[in-house]
C-alpha positions in Angstrom: -51.9 -62.6 -88.2 -52.0 -66.1 -86.7 -48.9 -67.9 -85.6 -47.9 -71.0 -87.5 -48.6 -74.4 -85.9 -45.2 -75.9 -84.8 -46.4 -78.8 -82.7 -49.1 -81.3 -83.4 -50.6 -82.9 -80.3 -51.2 -86.6 -80.9 -53.5 -88.4 -78.7 -51.9 -91.6 -77.5 -53.6 -94.9 -78.5 -54.4 -97.0 -75.5 -53.8 -100.7 -75.3 -57.5 -101.3 -75.4 -57.9 -99.3 -78.6 -55.0 -101.2 -80.2 -56.6 -104.6 -79.2 -60.0 -103.5 -80.6 -58.3 -102.5 -83.9 -56.5 -105.8 -84.1 -59.8 -107.7 -83.5 -61.5 -105.7 -86.2 -58.7 -106.5 -88.6 -59.0 -110.2 -87.8 -62.8 -110.1 -88.3 -62.3 -108.4 -91.6 -59.9 -111.0 -92.8 -62.2 -113.8 -91.6 -65.1 -112.3 -93.5 -63.1 -112.0 -96.7 -61.8 -115.6 -96.5 -64.7 -117.5 -94.9 -64.8 -120.4 -97.3 -61.0 -121.1 -97.1 -61.0 -120.9 -93.4 -64.0 -123.2 -93.0 -62.2 -125.8 -95.3 -59.0 -125.4 -93.2 -61.0 -126.0 -90.0 -62.6 -129.1 -91.6 -59.1 -130.4 -92.5 -57.7 -129.7 -89.0 -60.7 -131.6 -87.5 -60.2 -134.6 -89.8 -56.5 -134.6 -88.9 -57.4 -134.4 -85.2 -60.0 -137.2 -85.5 -57.5 -139.5 -87.2 -54.8 -138.9 -84.7 -52.4 -137.4 -87.3 -52.6 -133.9 -85.7 -51.6 -135.3 -82.3 -48.7 -137.1 -83.9 -47.6 -134.0 -85.8 -47.7 -132.0 -82.6 -45.7 -134.6 -80.7 -43.1 -134.7 -83.5 -42.8 -130.9 -83.5 -42.4 -130.9 -79.7 -39.7 -133.6 -79.9 -38.0 -132.0 -82.9 -34.6 -131.9 -81.2 -34.7 -135.6 -80.3 -35.9 -136.5 -83.8 -33.1 -134.5 -85.4 -30.5 -136.3 -83.2 -31.9 -139.6 -84.3 -32.0 -138.6 -88.0 -28.4 -137.3 -87.9 -27.3 -140.5 -86.1 -28.9 -142.7 -88.7 -27.5 -140.7 -91.6 -23.9 -141.7 -90.6 -24.6 -145.4 -90.6 -22.9 -147.3 -93.5 -26.2 -148.8 -94.9 -27.6 -145.3 -95.2 -24.5 -143.8 -96.7 -24.3 -146.7 -99.1 -28.0 -146.1 -100.1 -27.3 -142.4 -100.7 -24.2 -143.1 -102.7 -26.0 -145.8 -104.8 -28.9 -143.4 -105.5 -26.5 -140.6 -106.6 -24.6 -143.0 -108.8 -27.8 -144.4 -110.4 -29.1 -140.8 -110.9 -25.8 -139.9 -112.5 -26.0 -142.8 -114.9 -29.6 -142.2 -115.7 -28.7 -138.8 -117.1 -26.7 -140.5 -119.8 -29.7 -142.7 -120.9 -31.8 -141.5 -123.8 -35.3 -140.7 -122.4 -37.0 -142.0 -125.6 -35.2 -145.4 -125.2 -36.4 -145.5 -121.6 -39.9 -144.8 -122.7 -39.8 -147.5 -125.3 -38.3 -150.0 -122.9 -41.0 -149.3 -120.2 -43.7 -149.6 -122.9 -42.3 -152.9 -124.0 -42.0 -154.1 -120.5 -45.6 -153.3 -119.8 -46.7 -155.1 -123.0 -44.5 -158.0 -122.1 -46.0 -158.3 -118.6 -49.5 -158.2 -120.1 -48.6 -161.0 -122.6 -46.9 -163.0 -119.9 -50.1 -162.8 -117.8 -52.2 -163.9 -120.7 -49.8 -166.8 -121.4 -49.7 -167.9 -117.8 -53.5 -168.7 -117.9 -52.9 -171.6 -120.3 -51.5 -174.8 -119.0 -49.8 -175.8 -122.3 -46.2 -177.0 -122.0 -43.6 -175.5 -124.2 -41.4 -177.9 -126.1 -38.1 -177.5 -128.0 -40.0 -177.0 -131.3 -42.1 -174.3 -129.7 -38.9 -172.5 -128.8 -37.4 -172.8 -132.3 -40.7 -171.5 -133.7 -40.7 -168.6 -131.3 -37.2 -167.6 -132.5 -38.6 -167.0 -135.9 -41.1 -164.5 -134.5 -39.7 -161.0 -135.3 -40.9 -159.6 -131.9 -39.3 -162.4 -129.9 -36.1 -162.2 -132.1 -35.9 -158.4 -131.5 -36.3 -158.9 -127.7 -33.6 -161.6 -127.7 -31.2 -159.5 -129.7 -31.9 -156.6 -127.3 -31.2 -158.8 -124.3 -28.0 -160.2 -125.8 -26.7 -156.7 -126.6 -27.8 -155.5 -123.1 -25.8 -158.4 -121.5 -22.8 -157.5 -123.8 -22.9 -153.9 -122.6 -23.2 -154.9 -119.0 -20.2 -157.2 -119.4 -18.2 -154.4 -121.0 -19.1 -152.1 -118.2 -18.0 -154.7 -115.6 -14.5 -154.8 -117.1 -13.7 -151.3 -115.9 
């Protein structure tokens, strides 16, 4: 009866075989993704031709200096004021009804369009034109909105 095998002799993989296997794996990946790789090469060439790639490389190489400058700038009062203002505005915007914002932006766009159309005429507006405009329901609605807006701003300024 034969003896059981207790040791398996493994042949060591040489560095050259390991490199050949790595090259074969890379070639296989390149073959599977040829279109994407060609597009990436085109993109890199365009970035290189425009000088953007060089600028990015320089920025990466100087990352420590850039980080020092950014950190230094973040501590300046104008920057901290801007950040605080942005956070305060964002906080208040969460309280605003999005539908009202949408209506206001739509009205603003229409108002700008009407203003542009009206600016093409050279006609002067007199006092009677203003009184007549107050009778227009759209103008009246906008004036009432503006007055209420000013009232709310004034109430908010009391605090």
